[in-house]
C-alpha positions as CSV (number, residue, x, y, z in Angstrom):
1,M,100.9,99.5,105.6
2,L,98.3,98.3,103.1
3,V,95.3,100.6,103.2
4,L,92.0,99.3,101.8
5,T,88.4,100.6,101.5
6,R,85.7,98.1,102.4
7,K,81.9,98.4,102.7
8,I,79.6,96.7,105.2
9,G,79.5,93.0,104.5
10,E,82.8,93.0,102.5
11,S,85.8,91.0,103.7
12,L,89.5,90.8,103.7
13,A,91.4,87.5,103.3
14,I,94.8,86.8,105.0
15,N,96.3,83.7,103.8
16,D,93.9,80.7,103.4
17,N,92.5,80.7,107.0
18,V,91.8,84.2,108.3
19,R,88.9,86.4,107.2
20,I,88.1,89.9,108.4
21,T,84.5,91.1,107.7
22,I,83.2,94.7,108.1
23,L,79.9,94.3,110.2
24,E,79.0,97.9,111.0
25,V,80.2,101.4,110.9
26,K,78.9,104.1,113.2
27,G,80.6,107.5,113.1
28,K,84.3,106.7,113.8
29,T,83.5,103.2,115.1
30,V,83.9,100.1,112.9
31,R,82.8,96.7,114.1
32,L,84.9,93.8,112.6
33,G,84.1,90.1,112.5
34,I,87.3,87.9,112.6
35,E,87.2,84.3,111.5
36,A,90.5,82.4,112.3
37,P,91.4,78.9,113.4
38,D,91.5,78.2,117.1
39,D,95.4,78.1,117.0
40,I,95.7,81.7,115.8
41,K,95.4,84.1,118.7
42,V,93.5,87.3,118.0
43,Y,93.8,90.2,120.4
44,R,93.1,94.0,120.5
45,E,96.3,95.6,120.3
46,E,96.4,97.2,123.8
47,I,95.7,93.8,125.3
48,F,98.5,92.3,123.1
49,L,101.0,94.9,124.4
50,K,100.0,94.1,128.0
51,I,100.6,90.5,127.5
52,Q,104.1,91.1,125.9
53,E,105.1,93.3,128.8
54,E,103.9,90.8,131.5
55,N,105.9,88.0,129.7
56,R,109.0,90.4,129.6
57,Q,108.6,90.9,133.4
58,A,108.1,87.3,134.1
59,A,111.2,86.3,131.9
60,A,113.3,89.0,133.8
61,A,112.1,87.9,137.3
62,T,114.5,85.8,139.4
63,F,113.4,82.6,141.2
64,D,114.7,82.1,144.7
65,P,113.8,78.3,145.6
66,S,114.6,79.1,149.4
67,Q,111.5,81.5,149.4
68,V,109.0,78.7,148.3
69,G,108.6,77.3,151.7
70,R,108.2,80.7,153.2
71,W,105.5,81.7,150.6
72,T,103.6,78.4,151.2
73,R,103.6,78.9,155.1
74,E,102.4,82.4,154.6
75,Q,99.6,81.3,152.2
76,L,98.6,78.5,154.7
77,Q,98.4,81.0,157.6
78,S,96.2,83.5,155.9
C-alpha cells in the first residue's frame, strides 16, 4: 500500500485520467473529490463488496425454464 500525506486542495493522480482531491478534513473524516471518466466505475468499498456478492449469487443461481410461465401467471394474478 502506498501511503501519502496530502493537504486540503492537494490531489493524487492515477494514470492520466483519474484525480483524487482532498476537499475537507473534519476530525477523523476526510471528504474526497474524485474525477474519473464515465467508463470508470467508482464505488465506496462496502457497496463494491455487495455488488460482487450479488454477482456471485446470480452466477451460482440455476435457471429452470419451466418455472417462467408459473412466475408470469403469479405476477399477473397479484
